[in-house]
C-alpha positions in Angstrom: -72.9 -86.6 81.6 -72.4 -89.1 84.4 -74.4 -91.2 86.9 -74.4 -90.8 90.6 -74.9 -93.7 92.9 -76.3 -92.5 96.2 -75.5 -95.1 98.8 -76.8 -95.9 102.3 -77.1 -98.8 104.6 -79.8 -100.4 106.9 -79.6 -102.9 109.7 -75.9 -102.4 110.5 -76.6 -101.7 114.1 -77.5 -105.4 114.5 -80.6 -104.9 116.5 -84.0 -105.9 115.1 -83.7 -105.8 111.4 -83.3 -109.1 109.6 -80.6 -108.2 107.3 -77.6 -105.8 106.8 -78.5 -104.1 103.6 -76.1 -101.8 101.7 -77.1 -100.1 98.5 -78.8 -97.1 97.0 -80.2 -95.5 93.8 -78.4 -94.4 90.6 -79.5 -91.1 89.1 -78.3 -89.6 85.8 -76.5 -86.2 86.8 -78.9 -84.4 84.5 -81.8 -85.5 86.5 -80.6 -84.9 90.1 -81.6 -81.4 90.4 -85.2 -82.2 89.1 -85.3 -85.0 91.6 -84.3 -82.8 94.5 -86.9 -80.3 93.5 -89.6 -83.1 93.5 -88.4 -84.3 96.9 -88.7 -80.9 98.4 -92.2 -80.4 96.9 -93.3 -83.8 98.1 -92.1 -83.0 101.7 -94.1 -79.8 101.7 -97.2 -81.4 100.2 -97.2 -84.4 102.6 -96.2 -82.6 105.9 -96.8 -78.9 105.2 -93.3 -78.1 106.5 -89.6 -78.8 105.8 -88.7 -81.6 108.1 -85.0 -80.3 108.8 -86.6 -77.3 110.7 -87.6 -79.9 113.4 -84.3 -81.9 113.4 -85.6 -84.7 111.3 -85.5 -85.9 107.7 -87.1 -88.3 105.2 -85.7 -91.7 106.4 -87.0 -95.3 106.2 -87.5 -95.8 110.0 -89.1 -92.4 110.4 -91.6 -92.8 107.6 -92.3 -96.5 107.8 -92.1 -97.5 111.5 -94.9 -99.7 112.5 -96.5 -96.8 114.5 -96.8 -94.8 111.3 -99.0 -97.5 109.7 -101.1 -97.7 112.9 -101.5 -94.0 113.2 -102.4 -93.6 109.5 -105.1 -96.3 109.9 -106.9 -94.5 112.8 -109.1 -92.5 110.5 -110.1 -92.4 106.7 -107.6 -90.4 104.6 -107.7 -86.8 105.8 -108.3 -83.9 103.2 -104.8 -82.6 102.0 -105.1 -79.2 103.8 -106.2 -80.8 107.0 -103.5 -83.4 106.8 -100.8 -80.8 106.2 -102.1 -78.5 109.1 -102.3 -81.4 111.6 -98.9 -82.9 110.4 -97.2 -79.6 110.9 -98.7 -79.2 114.4 -97.4 -82.8 115.2 -93.9 -81.8 114.2 -94.1 -78.5 116.2 -95.4 -80.3 119.3 -92.9 -83.1 119.1 -90.0 -80.7 118.7 -91.1 -78.7 121.8 -92.0 -81.7 124.0 -95.9 -81.2 123.8 -98.3 -84.1 123.4 -99.9 -84.2 119.9 -103.6 -84.8 119.6 -105.1 -87.8 118.0 -105.9 -86.1 114.8 -102.1 -84.9 114.7 -100.9 -88.5 115.2 -103.3 -89.6 112.4 -102.2 -86.8 110.1 -98.4 -87.4 110.6 -98.8 -91.2 110.0 -100.7 -90.6 106.7 -98.2 -87.9 105.7 -95.3 -90.4 106.3 -96.9 -93.0 104.1 -97.7 -90.4 101.4 -94.1 -89.3 101.5 -92.7 -92.9 101.1 -95.1 -93.5 98.2 -94.1 -90.2 96.6 -90.4 -91.1 96.7 -90.9 -94.3 94.7 -93.0 -92.3 92.3 -90.2 -89.8 91.9 -87.7 -92.5 91.4 -89.7 -94.2 88.6 -90.3 -90.8 87.0 -86.5 -90.1 87.0 -85.6 -93.5 85.7 -83.6 -94.4 88.9 -81.9 -97.7 89.3 -81.8 -99.6 92.5 -78.8 -101.6 93.6 -78.6 -103.4 97.0 -76.8 -106.3 98.6 -78.3 -108.0 101.7 -76.3 -110.0 104.2 -78.2 -112.0 107.0 -78.0 -110.6 110.5 -75.3 -112.5 112.3 -73.5 -113.7 109.3 -70.4 -115.9 109.7 -67.4 -114.2 111.3 -64.2 -113.8 109.1 -61.7 -116.6 109.1 -58.2 -116.0 110.6 -56.9 -115.6 107.1 -59.1 -112.7 106.3 -57.4 -109.2 105.9 -59.7 -106.7 107.6 -58.4 -104.0 105.1 -60.1 -106.0 102.2 -63.3 -104.7 100.8 -66.4 -106.8 102.0 -68.0 -109.0 99.4 -71.3 -107.2 99.6 -69.5 -104.0 98.4 -67.8 -105.8 95.7 -71.2 -107.1 94.4 -72.5 -103.6 94.3 -69.5 -102.2 92.4 -69.8 -105.1 89.9 -73.5 -104.4 89.1 -72.8 -100.6 88.9 -69.9 -101.3 86.6 -72.2 -103.4 84.2 -74.9 -100.7 84.4 -72.4 -97.9 83.6 -70.7 -99.9 80.8 -74.2 -100.5 79.2 -74.9 -96.8 79.3 -71.3 -95.8 78.3 -71.2 -93.4 81.1 -68.8 -92.7 84.1 -70.2 -92.9 87.7 -69.7 -91.4 91.0 -70.2 -93.1 94.5 -72.0 -90.6 96.9 -72.1 -92.0 100.4 -73.9 -90.9 103.7 -71.3 -89.3 106.0 -71.7 -90.9 109.4 -68.4 -91.3 111.3 -65.1 -89.8 110.0 -63.0 -92.8 111.2 -65.4 -95.3 109.7 -65.5 -93.3 106.5 -61.7 -93.1 106.3 -61.6 -96.9 106.9 -63.9 -97.6 104.0 -62.0 -95.2 101.7 -58.8 -97.2 102.4 -60.6 -100.4 101.5 -62.0 -99.0 98.3 -58.5 -97.7 97.3 -57.1 -101.2 98.0 -59.8 -102.8 95.9 -59.4 -100.3 93.0 -55.6 -100.5 92.9 -54.5 -103.9 94.1 -57.1 -106.3 92.6 -57.4 -107.0 88.9 -61.1 -106.7 88.9 -60.9 -103.3 90.7 -58.5 -102.0 88.2 -61.0 -103.0 85.5 -63.9 -101.3 87.3 -62.2 -97.8 87.3 -62.8 -97.7 83.5 -66.4 -96.5 84.4 -66.4 -95.9 88.1 -64.6 -92.9 89.7 -62.6 -94.8 92.5 -62.8 -91.9 95.0 -66.3 -91.7 96.8 -67.8 -88.4 97.9 -69.4 -88.1 101.4 -72.4 -85.9 102.1 -74.6 -85.5 105.2 -77.9 -87.2 104.6 -79.8 -84.2 106.1 -78.4 -82.1 103.3 -79.0 -84.4 100.4 -82.5 -85.6 99.4 -81.2 -88.4 97.2 -79.4 -90.0 100.1 -82.6 -89.7 102.2 -84.4 -91.5 99.3 -81.9 -94.2 99.2 -82.3 -94.6 103.0 -86.1 -95.2 102.5 -85.7 -97.6 99.6 -83.0 -99.7 101.5 -85.2 -99.9 104.5 -88.0 -101.3 102.4 -85.5 -103.9 100.9 -84.7 -105.0 104.4 -88.4 -105.4 105.5 -90.2 -106.0 102.3 -88.2 -107.8 99.6 -87.2 -111.4 99.6 -85.5 -113.9 97.3 -86.7 -117.2 99.0 -85.2 -119.4 96.2 -81.7 -118.1 97.2 -82.2 -118.3 100.8 -83.4 -114.7 101.5 -86.4 -115.8 103.4 -86.7 -114.0 106.7 -90.2 -112.9 107.7 -91.3 -109.6 106.3 -93.3 -106.8 107.7 -96.5 -107.4 105.6 -97.4 -103.7 105.3 -94.1 -102.8 103.7 -94.0 -106.0 101.5 -97.5 -105.4 100.2 -97.1 -101.7 99.7 -93.6 -101.5 98.4 -92.4 -105.0 97.4 -93.5 -104.8 93.8 -92.2 -101.1 93.6 -88.8 -102.3 94.6 -88.8 -104.9 91.9 -89.9 -102.3 89.4 -87.0 -100.0 90.0 -84.1 -102.6 90.6 -81.7 -102.7 87.7 -81.8 -105.7 85.5 -78.9 -106.1 83.0 -76.3 -108.3 81.6 -73.2 -109.3 83.2 -69.7 -110.3 81.7 -70.6 -109.4 78.1 -74.2 -110.7 78.2 -73.2 -114.2 79.5 -75.9 -114.0 82.1 -78.7 -111.8 83.5 -78.0 -109.8 86.6 -80.4 -108.2 89.1 -79.7 -105.1 91.2 -80.7 -106.7 94.6 -78.4 -109.5 95.4 -78.3 -111.8 98.5 -74.9 -112.5 100.0 -75.4 -115.4 102.5 -71.7 -115.5 103.4 -69.2 -112.8 103.2 -66.2 -114.9 103.2 -66.9 -118.0 101.1 -65.9 -118.0 97.5 -68.5 -116.8 95.0 
């Protein structure tokens, strides 16, 4: 059986988030269906509805926006039945342009946090491994000698850690990516193909990594949605200050999810056990040599 690495990104619109984070969660193929069922049950238990019916999904900025924390704290935790009833009413009203009540805002905020916590619980239960690379917002521009068709260094790091993970498991691995824009996706495929065929390191990586990624719509794939939530939390709640990753955090996310991120990130041995590697890596400059 194989592993699947479900990949997403956070902060690449260069607006307010402190980092550009690429990464995702690796799940054994034999656990994916159980994980999907768990995500569907979690969604129903938290909100009382399937979010896709209202044109939304389980994403980091939807579950963990500052407003969700504020709404959740308006009242003590609601009983589960009341929370689901009011959260479902919130979704229906927002979908039809009606103003929700205070209780409905509260219920939706609490349901959002319950869903985010549940995602991390499911990831632990299914022995998922987290891989992510963070680049500071506004990182250095490429030098004139840079070939824009080359794969970015943050992707190279992700593939390196994933390769070591798979080598340790003696399993092959697929890359499952969020389909966003066809032209961007094709450009990424070309860069991956160049990496896997024209570089010595890339040719070594195909021993365990299937070099052709698959693209899926996040609205149709719960594991991609889970990856989105986790990567969002890395952006706002995980830091490596000794390595220069020291931007301010959103304290609510750091307090709630920082230790959970550390608990699911992959830790293994690189280059035949010559050093310890961690699944979350900080890349301060995309173009300087390693």
